[in-house]
C-alpha positions as CSV (number, residue, x, y, z in Angstrom):
1,M,6.2,-22.6,-15.7
2,K,2.6,-22.5,-14.7
3,K,1.7,-18.9,-14.4
4,T,-0.7,-17.5,-17.0
5,I,0.2,-13.9,-16.6
6,L,3.9,-14.7,-16.9
7,A,3.4,-16.9,-19.9
8,L,1.7,-13.9,-21.7
9,T,4.3,-11.2,-20.7
10,I,7.6,-13.0,-20.4
11,P,8.3,-15.0,-23.6
12,A,11.4,-16.8,-22.3
13,L,9.4,-18.5,-19.5
14,F,7.2,-21.5,-20.3
15,A,3.6,-22.2,-19.2
16,T,3.4,-26.0,-19.1
17,S,-0.2,-26.2,-20.4
18,A,0.3,-23.4,-23.0
19,S,1.9,-25.9,-25.4
20,A,-1.0,-28.5,-24.9
21,V,-1.9,-30.5,-28.0
22,T,-5.5,-31.3,-28.8
23,V,-5.7,-35.1,-29.3
24,Y,-9.5,-35.4,-29.5
25,S,-12.3,-32.9,-30.4
26,D,-15.8,-33.9,-31.4
27,E,-19.3,-32.8,-30.7
28,G,-18.3,-30.4,-27.9
29,A,-15.8,-32.7,-26.3
30,Q,-12.1,-31.8,-26.2
31,V,-9.0,-33.6,-24.7
32,D,-5.6,-31.8,-24.6
33,I,-2.3,-33.4,-23.6
34,Y,0.8,-31.6,-22.5
35,G,4.0,-32.6,-20.7
36,R,7.6,-31.9,-19.7
37,V,10.9,-33.8,-19.6
38,Q,13.9,-32.3,-17.7
39,Y,17.2,-33.1,-16.0
40,E,18.7,-31.0,-13.2
41,A,22.0,-31.4,-11.4
42,G,24.0,-29.6,-8.8
43,E,24.1,-29.1,-5.0
44,R,20.4,-28.3,-5.0
45,G,19.1,-29.2,-1.5
46,Y,20.2,-29.8,2.0
47,Q,21.3,-32.9,3.8
48,A,19.6,-34.3,6.9
49,D,21.1,-31.6,9.2
50,G,19.2,-28.9,7.3
51,K,22.3,-26.7,6.8
52,T,24.9,-28.7,4.8
53,A,24.4,-28.6,1.0
54,E,23.9,-31.9,-0.8
55,N,26.9,-33.3,-2.7
56,F,26.7,-32.9,-6.4
57,G,24.1,-35.0,-8.1
58,G,21.2,-35.0,-10.5
59,D,17.6,-36.0,-11.0
60,G,15.5,-36.6,-14.1
61,E,11.9,-35.8,-14.1
62,A,8.9,-36.2,-16.5
63,R,5.4,-34.7,-16.3
64,L,2.3,-35.6,-18.2
65,G,-1.0,-33.7,-18.0
66,V,-4.4,-34.0,-19.5
67,N,-7.1,-31.2,-19.8
68,V,-10.6,-32.3,-20.6
69,K,-13.7,-30.2,-21.5
70,Y,-17.2,-31.0,-22.6
71,D,-19.8,-28.4,-23.7
72,L,-23.0,-29.1,-21.8
73,N,-24.7,-26.0,-23.4
74,N,-23.8,-22.5,-24.4
75,D,-23.2,-21.4,-20.8
76,V,-21.8,-24.4,-19.0
77,D,-18.8,-26.7,-19.7
78,L,-17.7,-29.8,-17.8
79,I,-13.9,-29.4,-17.2
80,G,-11.2,-31.6,-15.6
81,K,-7.4,-31.8,-15.2
82,L,-5.0,-34.6,-14.4
83,E,-1.2,-34.1,-14.1
84,W,1.4,-36.5,-12.8
85,S,5.2,-36.2,-12.3
86,V,7.7,-39.0,-12.3
87,V,11.1,-38.5,-10.7
88,T,13.6,-41.1,-11.7
89,E,16.3,-40.6,-8.9
90,G,14.7,-38.4,-6.3
91,D,11.5,-37.8,-4.4
92,G,10.4,-34.8,-6.4
93,D,10.8,-32.2,-3.7
94,S,11.6,-28.7,-4.8
95,D,14.9,-28.7,-2.8
96,G,16.2,-31.7,-4.8
97,A,16.5,-34.0,-1.8
98,S,17.0,-37.6,-2.9
99,A,15.0,-40.4,-1.4
100,G,14.2,-42.9,-4.2
101,K,11.9,-43.0,-7.2
102,S,8.4,-41.5,-7.0
103,I,5.2,-40.8,-8.9
104,K,3.2,-37.8,-7.7
105,S,-0.2,-36.5,-8.6
106,R,0.2,-32.8,-9.1
107,Y,-3.4,-32.1,-10.1
108,A,-6.5,-34.2,-10.1
109,W,-9.8,-32.3,-10.3
110,A,-13.2,-32.1,-12.1
111,G,-15.9,-29.5,-12.2
112,F,-17.8,-26.9,-14.1
113,R,-17.1,-23.7,-16.0
114,F,-19.9,-21.1,-16.3
115,M,-20.1,-18.4,-18.9
116,D,-16.3,-18.8,-19.6
117,T,-15.6,-16.7,-16.5
118,T,-16.3,-18.9,-13.4
119,D,-14.9,-22.3,-12.4
120,L,-16.2,-24.6,-9.7
121,T,-13.9,-27.6,-9.2
122,F,-13.5,-30.5,-6.8
123,G,-10.2,-32.4,-6.0
124,R,-6.5,-31.7,-5.9
125,S,-6.2,-28.2,-7.3
126,Q,-4.3,-24.9,-7.1
127,N,-4.4,-23.1,-3.8
128,P,-5.9,-19.5,-4.1
129,T,-2.8,-18.2,-2.4
130,A,-0.8,-19.2,-5.5
131,Q,-2.2,-16.0,-7.1
132,V,0.3,-14.0,-4.9
133,I,3.0,-16.7,-4.5
134,Y,3.5,-17.0,-8.3
135,F,4.5,-13.3,-8.5
136,T,8.0,-14.4,-7.3
137,D,7.9,-18.2,-7.9
138,V,9.3,-17.8,-11.4
139,F,12.7,-19.5,-11.2
140,N,13.1,-23.0,-12.5
141,I,14.6,-24.5,-9.3
142,Y,14.4,-21.9,-6.5
143,G,12.5,-18.8,-5.7
144,A,9.6,-17.8,-3.4
145,D,11.8,-18.9,-0.4
146,T,9.7,-17.2,2.3
147,I,6.8,-19.4,1.3
148,Y,8.4,-22.7,0.4
149,S,11.6,-22.7,2.6
150,G,10.9,-20.6,5.7
151,A,10.3,-21.6,9.3
152,V,6.6,-22.2,8.4
153,Q,6.0,-23.5,4.9
154,L,2.9,-23.3,2.6
155,D,1.8,-25.3,-0.4
156,D,0.6,-24.0,-3.8
157,K,-1.6,-27.2,-4.3
158,V,-4.2,-28.6,-2.0
159,D,-5.9,-32.0,-1.8
160,D,-9.7,-32.5,-1.3
161,Q,-10.4,-28.9,-2.2
162,I,-13.7,-27.3,-3.3
163,R,-12.6,-24.3,-5.3
164,V,-14.4,-21.4,-7.0
165,A,-12.6,-18.9,-9.3
166,Y,-13.8,-15.9,-11.4
167,A,-11.6,-14.1,-14.0
168,A,-12.7,-11.4,-16.4
169,N,-11.6,-7.9,-17.4
170,G,-8.4,-8.1,-15.4
171,V,-10.2,-9.1,-12.2
172,D,-9.2,-12.5,-10.6
173,L,-11.1,-13.8,-7.5
174,R,-10.6,-17.2,-5.9
175,A,-11.8,-19.0,-2.8
176,A,-11.5,-22.6,-1.6
177,Y,-12.3,-24.9,1.3
178,A,-10.3,-28.2,1.8
179,F,-11.1,-31.2,3.8
180,A,-8.1,-33.2,5.1
181,D,-7.3,-36.9,5.0
182,A,-6.0,-36.8,8.6
183,D,-9.4,-35.9,9.9
184,K,-10.8,-39.3,8.7
185,A,-9.2,-40.9,11.7
186,D,-10.4,-40.6,15.4
187,N,-8.2,-38.6,17.8
188,N,-6.7,-36.7,14.9
189,T,-3.7,-34.5,15.6
190,G,-3.1,-33.7,11.9
191,K,-4.9,-31.1,9.7
192,E,-8.7,-31.0,9.9
193,N,-9.4,-28.5,7.2
194,Q,-8.3,-25.3,5.6
195,W,-9.8,-22.4,3.7
196,S,-8.2,-19.7,1.6
197,A,-9.2,-16.7,-0.6
198,S,-7.5,-14.3,-2.9
199,A,-8.3,-11.3,-5.0
200,G,-6.2,-9.6,-7.7
201,Y,-6.4,-7.2,-10.6
202,T,-4.1,-6.8,-13.6
203,A,-4.2,-3.4,-15.4
204,P,-3.9,-3.2,-19.2
205,F,-0.6,-1.4,-18.9
206,G,1.1,-4.4,-17.1
207,L,0.6,-3.6,-13.4
208,G,-0.8,-6.4,-11.2
209,V,-1.8,-6.4,-7.6
210,A,-3.1,-9.3,-5.4
211,V,-3.8,-10.2,-1.8
212,A,-4.5,-13.6,-0.2
213,Y,-5.4,-15.2,3.1
214,E,-5.2,-18.9,4.3
215,Q,-6.2,-20.6,7.6
216,Q,-5.4,-24.2,8.5
217,N,-7.0,-26.0,11.5
218,F,-5.5,-29.0,13.3
219,G,-6.9,-31.5,15.7
220,N,-5.9,-32.1,19.4
221,G,-5.7,-35.9,19.3
222,G,-8.8,-36.2,21.4
223,V,-7.3,-34.4,24.4
224,P,-9.0,-31.1,24.8
225,A,-6.3,-29.9,27.2
226,N,-3.8,-30.0,24.3
227,G,-5.7,-27.3,22.4
228,D,-6.5,-27.2,18.7
229,G,-3.8,-26.0,16.4
230,E,-4.1,-23.2,13.9
231,L,-2.1,-21.6,11.1
232,D,-2.9,-18.2,9.7
233,A,-1.2,-16.7,6.7
234,W,-1.8,-13.6,4.7
235,M,0.2,-12.1,1.9
236,A,0.1,-9.2,-0.6
237,G,2.0,-8.7,-3.9
238,V,2.5,-6.4,-6.8
239,N,4.2,-7.0,-10.2
240,Y,4.9,-5.0,-13.3
241,S,5.9,-5.9,-16.8
242,I,7.2,-3.6,-19.5
243,D,9.5,-4.0,-22.5
244,G,11.2,-7.3,-21.5
245,F,11.4,-6.3,-17.8
246,Y,9.5,-8.0,-15.0
247,F,9.5,-6.7,-11.4
248,A,7.6,-8.2,-8.5
249,A,7.4,-7.9,-4.7
250,I,5.4,-9.9,-2.1
251,Y,5.0,-9.4,1.7
252,S,3.8,-12.2,4.0
253,Q,3.0,-12.9,7.6
254,I,2.5,-16.4,8.9
255,E,1.5,-17.5,12.4
256,E,1.4,-21.1,13.7
257,E,0.2,-21.9,17.2
258,D,-1.3,-24.6,19.5
259,N,-1.5,-25.0,23.3
260,S,2.3,-25.5,23.7
261,K,3.9,-23.3,21.1
262,K,3.6,-20.3,18.9
263,L,5.7,-19.3,15.9
264,E,5.4,-16.2,13.8
265,T,7.2,-15.1,10.6
266,E,7.3,-11.9,8.7
267,G,9.0,-11.8,5.2
268,Y,9.3,-10.2,1.9
269,E,10.7,-11.0,-1.5
270,L,11.9,-8.7,-4.3
271,H,12.3,-9.9,-7.8
272,A,13.7,-8.4,-11.1
273,Q,14.4,-10.0,-14.5
274,Y,15.1,-9.0,-18.0
275,S,14.4,-10.9,-21.2
276,V,16.2,-10.1,-24.5
277,D,16.1,-12.4,-27.5
278,A,16.6,-16.0,-26.2
279,W,18.1,-14.9,-22.8
280,T,16.4,-14.2,-19.5
281,L,18.4,-13.0,-16.5
282,M,16.8,-13.1,-13.0
283,A,17.6,-11.9,-9.5
284,Q,15.7,-12.2,-6.3
285,Y,16.2,-11.2,-2.7
286,A,14.1,-13.0,0.0
287,K,14.2,-12.2,3.8
288,Q,12.1,-13.7,6.6
289,E,12.4,-13.3,10.3
290,A,11.1,-16.0,12.6
291,D,10.0,-15.4,16.2
292,N,9.0,-18.3,18.6
293,N,7.6,-15.9,21.2
294,T,10.2,-16.9,23.8
295,G,12.5,-14.0,23.0
296,S,14.3,-16.0,20.3
297,K,14.4,-14.6,16.8
298,W,16.4,-15.6,13.7
299,D,16.6,-15.0,10.0
300,S,14.9,-18.2,8.7
301,V,15.4,-16.9,5.2
302,D,18.0,-14.5,4.0
303,N,18.8,-15.4,0.4
304,I,20.0,-13.8,-2.9
305,T,19.1,-16.0,-5.8
306,L,20.6,-15.4,-9.3
307,G,19.6,-17.2,-12.5
308,A,20.0,-17.3,-16.2
309,Q,18.2,-19.2,-18.9
310,Y,18.5,-19.6,-22.6
311,A,15.7,-20.7,-24.9
312,L,17.0,-23.2,-27.4
313,T,13.5,-23.3,-29.0
314,P,10.1,-21.9,-27.9
315,K,9.6,-25.2,-26.0
316,A,13.2,-26.1,-24.8
317,K,15.6,-24.2,-22.5
318,L,18.9,-24.4,-20.6
319,Y,19.1,-22.7,-17.2
320,A,21.4,-22.2,-14.2
321,E,20.6,-20.8,-10.7
322,Y,22.7,-20.0,-7.6
323,V,21.5,-19.2,-4.1
324,I,23.7,-17.1,-1.9
325,S,22.5,-18.0,1.6
326,D,22.8,-16.1,4.8
327,S,19.8,-18.0,6.3
328,E,19.9,-19.4,9.8
329,V,18.8,-22.9,10.7
330,D,17.2,-21.8,14.0
331,A,17.8,-19.4,16.9
332,S,21.3,-20.8,17.4
333,G,22.4,-18.7,14.5
334,V,23.9,-21.6,12.5
335,K,24.1,-20.6,8.8
336,K,22.9,-22.6,5.8
337,D,25.2,-23.4,2.9
338,D,24.9,-21.8,-0.5
339,R,23.2,-24.0,-3.2
340,Y,23.2,-24.2,-7.0
341,G,21.6,-26.1,-9.8
342,M,21.5,-26.3,-13.6
343,G,19.2,-28.0,-16.0
344,I,17.7,-28.7,-19.4
345,Q,14.0,-28.8,-20.0
346,Y,11.7,-29.6,-22.9
347,N,7.9,-28.9,-22.9
348,F,5.4,-30.5,-25.2
């Protein structure tokens, strides 16, 4: 797992970079390497119709990451991060859909760190909205369904992003602006740019709160009458950790519109888990209502997700998860199938 606060408070979950090994350190320069190898199987995603669960199958995946840092002086460091994933039998999507082998760049950024509190980076990096999303994105396979699986979906990583982040004394502030490859072409109908910001605070007694906003802007293909497209999303979350328990809740509203259509969603997620010895038990409820502003509404997300994991070692674990779905494909009311998955993972 990739969430710093969870890595500190929930021993059974794994922060990928937390186990990084320093392979070079000399005269202010440091290079750390980390990675992951895993195999997951089950009826994890949906087939082409978007409602029928995949037949049973599995995918292997490997990740490799590199963190670099060079001390310019007492106050400024050069920093950078590269991370790739290789999926041996699928396309690497979180829903497990299979479409051939793939290599993906998860992170690729470089920048500066000032006074050990403020980062300024350039490249493919974490979206500031992840500060809220990761409150409930704590399962190994599923989770955070109103963000990743709803009628309008968001990403926790963004290409071509200029990002600034400040963290000290429990305060966490982030802001970013991203260009888009689609806008390099004339008569663009794809994404032109996006910006996002978040703010959070974690108290010494384990209570965390955060809010975030994101706006994406789209071109009109050179036809002004079509109108420019826009996506607005805001979310708020709270979490609390105490004595092996972790609780979290997030609320989100997303609106996507252009000259011809408008789609709004409103959703929330509730998460609870308990860790004891090597075991972690998890449960999450996610609900999202979609409205296309023509009088049609449907439950684009209505899931109960259950999970259990067992730590074989501090860096290896077994896990199994099941999604009880009452979600609807669209306003027709057609229901989506349940899904399940299991896996083994080793972090180094």
